[in-house]
Every structure is written in structure tokens, then in C-alpha cells.
C-alpha atoms as a printed R data frame, in Angstrom:
   type eleno elety resid chain resno       x      y      z
1  ATOM     1    CA   UNK     A     1   0.000  0.000  0.000
2  ATOM     2    CA   UNK     A     2   1.107  3.494 -0.756
3  ATOM     3    CA   UNK     A     3   1.122  6.619  1.345
4  ATOM     4    CA   UNK     A     4  -1.459  8.440 -0.761
5  ATOM     5    CA   UNK     A     5  -4.378  9.746  1.297
6  ATOM     6    CA   UNK     A     6  -7.679 10.986 -0.034
7  ATOM     7    CA   UNK     A     7  -8.560 14.660 -0.197
8  ATOM     8    CA   UNK     A     8 -11.235 14.068  2.422
9  ATOM     9    CA   UNK     A     9  -8.683 12.807  4.964
10 ATOM    10    CA   UNK     A    10  -6.274 15.676  4.255
11 ATOM    11    CA   UNK     A    11  -8.983 18.349  4.333
12 ATOM    12    CA   UNK     A    12 -10.524 17.127  7.587
13 ATOM    13    CA   UNK     A    13  -7.105 16.783  9.231
14 ATOM    14    CA   UNK     A    14  -6.089 20.299  8.227
15 ATOM    15    CA   UNK     A    15  -9.352 21.706  9.592
16 ATOM    16    CA   UNK     A    16  -8.779 19.992 12.939
17 ATOM    17    CA   UNK     A    17  -5.218 21.335 13.138
18 ATOM    18    CA   UNK     A    18  -6.423 24.860 12.332
19 ATOM    19    CA   UNK     A    19  -8.986 24.606 15.145
20 ATOM    20    CA   UNK     A    20  -6.095 24.425 17.597
21 ATOM    21    CA   UNK     A    21  -6.090 20.715 18.412
22 ATOM    22    CA   UNK     A    22  -2.574 19.513 19.209
23 ATOM    23    CA   UNK     A    23  -1.628 16.205 17.619
24 ATOM    24    CA   UNK     A    24   1.371 13.986 18.327
25 ATOM    25    CA   UNK     A    25   3.752 12.043 16.155
26 ATOM    26    CA   UNK     A    26   2.384  8.785 17.594
27 ATOM    27    CA   UNK     A    27  -0.507  6.998 15.890
28 ATOM    28    CA   UNK     A    28  -2.032  5.671 19.135
29 ATOM    29    CA   UNK     A    29  -2.169  9.105 20.785
30 ATOM    30    CA   UNK     A    30  -3.797 10.658 17.735
31 ATOM    31    CA   UNK     A    31  -6.305  7.833 17.620
32 ATOM    32    CA   UNK     A    32  -7.315  8.558 21.221
33 ATOM    33    CA   UNK     A    33  -7.579 12.295 20.517
34 ATOM    34    CA   UNK     A    34  -9.914 11.661 17.594
35 ATOM    35    CA   UNK     A    35 -11.868  9.201 19.724
36 ATOM    36    CA   UNK     A    36 -15.390  8.188 18.903
37 ATOM    37    CA   UNK     A    37 -16.287 11.472 17.212
38 ATOM    38    CA   UNK     A    38 -15.251 10.157 13.812
39 ATOM    39    CA   UNK     A    39 -17.889  8.768 11.448
40 ATOM    40    CA   UNK     A    40 -16.087  5.445 11.083
41 ATOM    41    CA   UNK     A    41 -13.233  3.502 12.577
42 ATOM    42    CA   UNK     A    42 -11.488  3.262  9.220
43 ATOM    43    CA   UNK     A    43 -11.613  7.038  8.694
44 ATOM    44    CA   UNK     A    44 -10.346  7.670 12.238
45 ATOM    45    CA   UNK     A    45  -7.368  5.377 11.681
46 ATOM    46    CA   UNK     A    46  -6.531  6.960  8.321
47 ATOM    47    CA   UNK     A    47  -6.628 10.442  9.828
48 ATOM    48    CA   UNK     A    48  -4.585  9.411 12.866
49 ATOM    49    CA   UNK     A    49  -1.909  7.906 10.625
50 ATOM    50    CA   UNK     A    50  -1.852 10.927  8.337
51 ATOM    51    CA   UNK     A    51  -1.579 13.315 11.283
52 ATOM    52    CA   UNK     A    52   1.235 11.273 12.834
53 ATOM    53    CA   UNK     A    53   3.231 11.319  9.611
54 ATOM    54    CA   UNK     A    54   2.460 15.009  9.024
55 ATOM    55    CA   UNK     A    55   3.625 16.058 12.506
56 ATOM    56    CA   UNK     A    56   6.822 14.018 12.100
57 ATOM    57    CA   UNK     A    57   7.533 15.879  8.860
58 ATOM    58    CA   UNK     A    58   6.933 19.259 10.515
59 ATOM    59    CA   UNK     A    59   9.260 18.396 13.406
60 ATOM    60    CA   UNK     A    60  11.945 17.293 10.962
61 ATOM    61    CA   UNK     A    61  11.596 20.565  9.012
62 ATOM    62    CA   UNK     A    62  11.934 22.595 12.218
63 ATOM    63    CA   UNK     A    63  15.115 20.750 13.171
64 ATOM    64    CA   UNK     A    64  16.681 21.320  9.758
65 ATOM    65    CA   UNK     A    65  15.814 25.021  9.895
66 ATOM    66    CA   UNK     A    66  17.363 25.326 13.365
67 ATOM    67    CA   UNK     A    67  20.573 23.695 12.181
68 ATOM    68    CA   UNK     A    68  20.889 25.990  9.171
């Protein structure tokens, strides 16, 4: 399986981040944050995985900017 996520997952994740919800770089923590509010278990897991990967990328970018 690839790492391509649907527009729906990306759009919903970006909206949640803009609302001020802090997400972690761990899948399990993000899954608990999203909780039972998601329409389906599959969607919750996709969003939690996307958010984990996205936050890891942001942290990596911050570290590279600090070094330079």
C-alpha cells in the first residue's frame, strides 16, 4: 500500500489542526484524541496515521531550519 491519502482525509485533518487541536507524532495518541467522534473507525485510523506522519515531517523541518 502506498502513502497516498484521499482529499477528504487531508482536508478534515487540516481543519482539525487549524482549530487548535494539538496532535502527536504517535498513531495511538492521535487515535485517542480523535476518539469516537469520527464517522467510522477506518476514517479515524486513516486520519490518525496521516496526522502522525504530518507532525513528524513538521518536526523534521523545524530541526533542519534550526541547524541551518
